[in-house]
mmCIF file of the C-alpha atoms, coordinates in Angstrom:
data_MODEL
# 
_entry.id   MODEL 
# 
loop_
_atom_site.group_PDB 
_atom_site.id 
_atom_site.type_symbol 
_atom_site.label_atom_id 
_atom_site.label_alt_id 
_atom_site.label_comp_id 
_atom_site.label_asym_id 
_atom_site.label_entity_id 
_atom_site.label_seq_id 
_atom_site.pdbx_PDB_ins_code 
_atom_site.Cartn_x 
_atom_site.Cartn_y 
_atom_site.Cartn_z 
_atom_site.occupancy 
_atom_site.B_iso_or_equiv 
_atom_site.pdbx_formal_charge 
_atom_site.auth_seq_id 
_atom_site.auth_comp_id 
_atom_site.auth_asym_id 
_atom_site.auth_atom_id 
_atom_site.pdbx_PDB_model_num 
ATOM 1   C CA . UNK A 1 1   ? 36.350 149.910 -3.054  1.00 0.00 ? 1   UNK A CA 1 
ATOM 2   C CA . UNK A 1 2   ? 33.539 152.831 -4.649  1.00 0.00 ? 2   UNK A CA 1 
ATOM 3   C CA . UNK A 1 3   ? 32.867 151.931 -8.061  1.00 0.00 ? 3   UNK A CA 1 
ATOM 4   C CA . UNK A 1 4   ? 31.417 154.684 -11.040 1.00 0.00 ? 4   UNK A CA 1 
ATOM 5   C CA . UNK A 1 5   ? 29.456 153.083 -13.689 1.00 0.00 ? 5   UNK A CA 1 
ATOM 6   C CA . UNK A 1 6   ? 28.873 154.712 -16.496 1.00 0.00 ? 6   UNK A CA 1 
ATOM 7   C CA . UNK A 1 7   ? 25.904 154.066 -18.988 1.00 0.00 ? 7   UNK A CA 1 
ATOM 8   C CA . UNK A 1 8   ? 24.209 155.877 -21.852 1.00 0.00 ? 8   UNK A CA 1 
ATOM 9   C CA . UNK A 1 9   ? 26.668 156.791 -24.377 1.00 0.00 ? 9   UNK A CA 1 
ATOM 10  C CA . UNK A 1 10  ? 26.741 156.496 -28.538 1.00 0.00 ? 10  UNK A CA 1 
ATOM 11  C CA . UNK A 1 11  ? 26.191 157.911 -31.586 1.00 0.00 ? 11  UNK A CA 1 
ATOM 12  C CA . UNK A 1 12  ? 23.112 160.644 -32.132 1.00 0.00 ? 12  UNK A CA 1 
ATOM 13  C CA . UNK A 1 13  ? 22.689 162.708 -35.139 1.00 0.00 ? 13  UNK A CA 1 
ATOM 14  C CA . UNK A 1 14  ? 22.798 166.410 -34.909 1.00 0.00 ? 14  UNK A CA 1 
ATOM 15  C CA . UNK A 1 15  ? 19.446 167.455 -32.725 1.00 0.00 ? 15  UNK A CA 1 
ATOM 16  C CA . UNK A 1 16  ? 19.011 164.006 -30.876 1.00 0.00 ? 16  UNK A CA 1 
ATOM 17  C CA . UNK A 1 17  ? 19.022 163.065 -27.494 1.00 0.00 ? 17  UNK A CA 1 
ATOM 18  C CA . UNK A 1 18  ? 20.908 161.340 -25.004 1.00 0.00 ? 18  UNK A CA 1 
ATOM 19  C CA . UNK A 1 19  ? 20.672 160.716 -21.468 1.00 0.00 ? 19  UNK A CA 1 
ATOM 20  C CA . UNK A 1 20  ? 24.010 159.947 -19.245 1.00 0.00 ? 20  UNK A CA 1 
ATOM 21  C CA . UNK A 1 21  ? 23.773 157.368 -15.958 1.00 0.00 ? 21  UNK A CA 1 
ATOM 22  C CA . UNK A 1 22  ? 26.219 156.943 -13.459 1.00 0.00 ? 22  UNK A CA 1 
ATOM 23  C CA . UNK A 1 23  ? 25.403 154.551 -10.275 1.00 0.00 ? 23  UNK A CA 1 
ATOM 24  C CA . UNK A 1 24  ? 27.962 155.027 -7.116  1.00 0.00 ? 24  UNK A CA 1 
ATOM 25  C CA . UNK A 1 25  ? 28.568 151.225 -5.549  1.00 0.00 ? 25  UNK A CA 1 
ATOM 26  C CA . UNK A 1 26  ? 30.851 150.353 -2.343  1.00 0.00 ? 26  UNK A CA 1 
ATOM 27  C CA . UNK A 1 27  ? 30.774 151.553 1.045   1.00 0.00 ? 27  UNK A CA 1 
ATOM 28  C CA . UNK A 1 28  ? 29.187 155.273 0.648   1.00 0.00 ? 28  UNK A CA 1 
ATOM 29  C CA . UNK A 1 29  ? 27.986 156.912 3.628   1.00 0.00 ? 29  UNK A CA 1 
ATOM 30  C CA . UNK A 1 30  ? 27.357 160.218 1.757   1.00 0.00 ? 30  UNK A CA 1 
ATOM 31  C CA . UNK A 1 31  ? 27.577 161.845 -1.758  1.00 0.00 ? 31  UNK A CA 1 
ATOM 32  C CA . UNK A 1 32  ? 27.881 165.230 -1.343  1.00 0.00 ? 32  UNK A CA 1 
ATOM 33  C CA . UNK A 1 33  ? 28.391 167.126 -5.626  1.00 0.00 ? 33  UNK A CA 1 
ATOM 34  C CA . UNK A 1 34  ? 27.579 164.935 -8.524  1.00 0.00 ? 34  UNK A CA 1 
ATOM 35  C CA . UNK A 1 35  ? 29.159 165.857 -12.042 1.00 0.00 ? 35  UNK A CA 1 
ATOM 36  C CA . UNK A 1 36  ? 29.581 165.478 -15.162 1.00 0.00 ? 36  UNK A CA 1 
ATOM 37  C CA . UNK A 1 37  ? 31.976 165.889 -17.525 1.00 0.00 ? 37  UNK A CA 1 
ATOM 38  C CA . UNK A 1 38  ? 33.709 166.212 -20.757 1.00 0.00 ? 38  UNK A CA 1 
ATOM 39  C CA . UNK A 1 39  ? 36.951 165.619 -23.309 1.00 0.00 ? 39  UNK A CA 1 
ATOM 40  C CA . UNK A 1 40  ? 36.440 165.931 -26.464 1.00 0.00 ? 40  UNK A CA 1 
ATOM 41  C CA . UNK A 1 41  ? 40.225 164.977 -28.236 1.00 0.00 ? 41  UNK A CA 1 
ATOM 42  C CA . UNK A 1 42  ? 42.744 167.227 -28.173 1.00 0.00 ? 42  UNK A CA 1 
ATOM 43  C CA . UNK A 1 43  ? 41.116 169.006 -25.765 1.00 0.00 ? 43  UNK A CA 1 
ATOM 44  C CA . UNK A 1 44  ? 40.815 170.128 -21.998 1.00 0.00 ? 44  UNK A CA 1 
ATOM 45  C CA . UNK A 1 45  ? 38.260 168.122 -19.552 1.00 0.00 ? 45  UNK A CA 1 
ATOM 46  C CA . UNK A 1 46  ? 35.774 171.024 -18.490 1.00 0.00 ? 46  UNK A CA 1 
ATOM 47  C CA . UNK A 1 47  ? 32.963 170.168 -16.761 1.00 0.00 ? 47  UNK A CA 1 
ATOM 48  C CA . UNK A 1 48  ? 29.497 170.079 -18.005 1.00 0.00 ? 48  UNK A CA 1 
ATOM 49  C CA . UNK A 1 49  ? 27.346 170.375 -14.926 1.00 0.00 ? 49  UNK A CA 1 
ATOM 50  C CA . UNK A 1 50  ? 26.888 169.734 -11.345 1.00 0.00 ? 50  UNK A CA 1 
ATOM 51  C CA . UNK A 1 51  ? 24.240 169.134 -8.977  1.00 0.00 ? 51  UNK A CA 1 
ATOM 52  C CA . UNK A 1 52  ? 24.936 169.685 -5.130  1.00 0.00 ? 52  UNK A CA 1 
ATOM 53  C CA . UNK A 1 53  ? 23.187 166.855 -2.072  1.00 0.00 ? 53  UNK A CA 1 
ATOM 54  C CA . UNK A 1 54  ? 20.469 170.195 -2.537  1.00 0.00 ? 54  UNK A CA 1 
ATOM 55  C CA . UNK A 1 55  ? 19.601 170.336 -5.544  1.00 0.00 ? 55  UNK A CA 1 
ATOM 56  C CA . UNK A 1 56  ? 21.653 173.556 -6.825  1.00 0.00 ? 56  UNK A CA 1 
ATOM 57  C CA . UNK A 1 57  ? 22.914 172.950 -10.365 1.00 0.00 ? 57  UNK A CA 1 
ATOM 58  C CA . UNK A 1 58  ? 25.262 174.574 -11.938 1.00 0.00 ? 58  UNK A CA 1 
ATOM 59  C CA . UNK A 1 59  ? 26.080 173.964 -16.093 1.00 0.00 ? 59  UNK A CA 1 
ATOM 60  C CA . UNK A 1 60  ? 28.578 175.116 -18.378 1.00 0.00 ? 60  UNK A CA 1 
ATOM 61  C CA . UNK A 1 61  ? 27.221 178.256 -20.941 1.00 0.00 ? 61  UNK A CA 1 
ATOM 62  C CA . UNK A 1 62  ? 27.284 175.823 -23.836 1.00 0.00 ? 62  UNK A CA 1 
ATOM 63  C CA . UNK A 1 63  ? 25.036 173.338 -22.313 1.00 0.00 ? 63  UNK A CA 1 
ATOM 64  C CA . UNK A 1 64  ? 22.099 176.177 -20.427 1.00 0.00 ? 64  UNK A CA 1 
ATOM 65  C CA . UNK A 1 65  ? 19.182 174.908 -21.488 1.00 0.00 ? 65  UNK A CA 1 
ATOM 66  C CA . UNK A 1 66  ? 20.022 171.590 -23.536 1.00 0.00 ? 66  UNK A CA 1 
ATOM 67  C CA . UNK A 1 67  ? 21.416 169.264 -21.029 1.00 0.00 ? 67  UNK A CA 1 
ATOM 68  C CA . UNK A 1 68  ? 19.223 169.213 -17.560 1.00 0.00 ? 68  UNK A CA 1 
ATOM 69  C CA . UNK A 1 69  ? 21.838 166.876 -14.706 1.00 0.00 ? 69  UNK A CA 1 
ATOM 70  C CA . UNK A 1 70  ? 19.371 165.647 -11.916 1.00 0.00 ? 70  UNK A CA 1 
ATOM 71  C CA . UNK A 1 71  ? 20.245 162.907 -9.208  1.00 0.00 ? 71  UNK A CA 1 
ATOM 72  C CA . UNK A 1 72  ? 18.585 159.757 -7.157  1.00 0.00 ? 72  UNK A CA 1 
ATOM 73  C CA . UNK A 1 73  ? 19.625 159.831 -3.792  1.00 0.00 ? 73  UNK A CA 1 
ATOM 74  C CA . UNK A 1 74  ? 18.252 156.912 -3.222  1.00 0.00 ? 74  UNK A CA 1 
ATOM 75  C CA . UNK A 1 75  ? 20.066 154.811 -5.557  1.00 0.00 ? 75  UNK A CA 1 
ATOM 76  C CA . UNK A 1 76  ? 23.084 156.710 -5.827  1.00 0.00 ? 76  UNK A CA 1 
ATOM 77  C CA . UNK A 1 77  ? 23.208 157.941 -9.138  1.00 0.00 ? 77  UNK A CA 1 
ATOM 78  C CA . UNK A 1 78  ? 22.929 161.131 -11.188 1.00 0.00 ? 78  UNK A CA 1 
ATOM 79  C CA . UNK A 1 79  ? 21.199 161.231 -14.712 1.00 0.00 ? 79  UNK A CA 1 
ATOM 80  C CA . UNK A 1 80  ? 22.379 163.618 -17.178 1.00 0.00 ? 80  UNK A CA 1 
ATOM 81  C CA . UNK A 1 81  ? 19.902 164.206 -20.112 1.00 0.00 ? 81  UNK A CA 1 
ATOM 82  C CA . UNK A 1 82  ? 21.477 165.323 -23.390 1.00 0.00 ? 82  UNK A CA 1 
ATOM 83  C CA . UNK A 1 83  ? 18.866 167.857 -25.956 1.00 0.00 ? 83  UNK A CA 1 
ATOM 84  C CA . UNK A 1 84  ? 19.268 169.113 -28.888 1.00 0.00 ? 84  UNK A CA 1 
ATOM 85  C CA . UNK A 1 85  ? 22.643 167.207 -29.515 1.00 0.00 ? 85  UNK A CA 1 
ATOM 86  C CA . UNK A 1 86  ? 25.198 170.008 -31.154 1.00 0.00 ? 86  UNK A CA 1 
ATOM 87  C CA . UNK A 1 87  ? 28.394 167.758 -33.240 1.00 0.00 ? 87  UNK A CA 1 
ATOM 88  C CA . UNK A 1 88  ? 30.562 170.126 -30.807 1.00 0.00 ? 88  UNK A CA 1 
ATOM 89  C CA . UNK A 1 89  ? 29.208 167.641 -28.136 1.00 0.00 ? 89  UNK A CA 1 
ATOM 90  C CA . UNK A 1 90  ? 31.576 165.128 -29.339 1.00 0.00 ? 90  UNK A CA 1 
ATOM 91  C CA . UNK A 1 91  ? 32.997 163.843 -26.307 1.00 0.00 ? 91  UNK A CA 1 
ATOM 92  C CA . UNK A 1 92  ? 33.958 161.491 -23.552 1.00 0.00 ? 92  UNK A CA 1 
ATOM 93  C CA . UNK A 1 93  ? 31.387 162.520 -20.921 1.00 0.00 ? 93  UNK A CA 1 
ATOM 94  C CA . UNK A 1 94  ? 32.880 161.603 -17.123 1.00 0.00 ? 94  UNK A CA 1 
ATOM 95  C CA . UNK A 1 95  ? 30.436 161.426 -13.945 1.00 0.00 ? 95  UNK A CA 1 
ATOM 96  C CA . UNK A 1 96  ? 32.063 162.411 -11.040 1.00 0.00 ? 96  UNK A CA 1 
ATOM 97  C CA . UNK A 1 97  ? 31.285 162.952 -7.425  1.00 0.00 ? 97  UNK A CA 1 
ATOM 98  C CA . UNK A 1 98  ? 32.326 163.895 -4.400  1.00 0.00 ? 98  UNK A CA 1 
ATOM 99  C CA . UNK A 1 99  ? 32.054 161.507 -1.120  1.00 0.00 ? 99  UNK A CA 1 
ATOM 100 C CA . UNK A 1 100 ? 31.923 160.034 1.844   1.00 0.00 ? 100 UNK A CA 1 
ATOM 101 C CA . UNK A 1 101 ? 32.557 157.061 2.606   1.00 0.00 ? 101 UNK A CA 1 
ATOM 102 C CA . UNK A 1 102 ? 31.878 154.466 5.720   1.00 0.00 ? 102 UNK A CA 1 
ATOM 103 C CA . UNK A 1 103 ? 35.971 153.956 6.376   1.00 0.00 ? 103 UNK A CA 1 
ATOM 104 C CA . UNK A 1 104 ? 36.506 156.749 6.556   1.00 0.00 ? 104 UNK A CA 1 
ATOM 105 C CA . UNK A 1 105 ? 33.852 159.046 7.993   1.00 0.00 ? 105 UNK A CA 1 
ATOM 106 C CA . UNK A 1 106 ? 35.851 162.550 8.237   1.00 0.00 ? 106 UNK A CA 1 
ATOM 107 C CA . UNK A 1 107 ? 37.436 162.362 4.435   1.00 0.00 ? 107 UNK A CA 1 
ATOM 108 C CA . UNK A 1 108 ? 36.027 163.551 1.470   1.00 0.00 ? 108 UNK A CA 1 
ATOM 109 C CA . UNK A 1 109 ? 37.498 162.049 -1.381  1.00 0.00 ? 109 UNK A CA 1 
ATOM 110 C CA . UNK A 1 110 ? 36.549 162.266 -5.461  1.00 0.00 ? 110 UNK A CA 1 
ATOM 111 C CA . UNK A 1 111 ? 35.728 159.664 -7.294  1.00 0.00 ? 111 UNK A CA 1 
ATOM 112 C CA . UNK A 1 112 ? 35.886 159.513 -10.974 1.00 0.00 ? 112 UNK A CA 1 
ATOM 113 C CA . UNK A 1 113 ? 34.119 156.601 -13.749 1.00 0.00 ? 113 UNK A CA 1 
ATOM 114 C CA . UNK A 1 114 ? 35.292 155.325 -16.182 1.00 0.00 ? 114 UNK A CA 1 
ATOM 115 C CA . UNK A 1 115 ? 33.913 157.616 -19.223 1.00 0.00 ? 115 UNK A CA 1 
ATOM 116 C CA . UNK A 1 116 ? 31.700 157.357 -22.023 1.00 0.00 ? 116 UNK A CA 1 
ATOM 117 C CA . UNK A 1 117 ? 31.770 158.495 -25.589 1.00 0.00 ? 117 UNK A CA 1 
ATOM 118 C CA . UNK A 1 118 ? 29.407 160.162 -27.161 1.00 0.00 ? 118 UNK A CA 1 
ATOM 119 C CA . UNK A 1 119 ? 29.021 161.174 -30.890 1.00 0.00 ? 119 UNK A CA 1 
ATOM 120 C CA . UNK A 1 120 ? 27.160 163.509 -32.073 1.00 0.00 ? 120 UNK A CA 1 
ATOM 121 C CA . UNK A 1 121 ? 27.146 163.219 -36.143 1.00 0.00 ? 121 UNK A CA 1 
ATOM 122 C CA . UNK A 1 122 ? 25.252 162.401 -39.406 1.00 0.00 ? 122 UNK A CA 1 
# 
């Protein structure tokens, strides 16, 4: 059984900052790409940022220069530092990891976090 636990969501004023964390636990052999997605009411889920096991990063145009993704491989954790937040960043944020489990070493699987609400409002 693998579980992703997210933390760090909440309410913040425009221009403020938040840091999201997502920690994976379970019988994990390795984790490849880690990422963050978000879904606003009435909209499709969209990629915010991801980071490969080699440290290469990719960002949505809407968050470039404001958000920073990072990872701690020793802790199986991915972070999202969000600065200069805007009302349009309001959404449920989900972490996402592609990983190989000890029990199925020849298969890569995608695991999602439960989601955490970010509300940017004055």
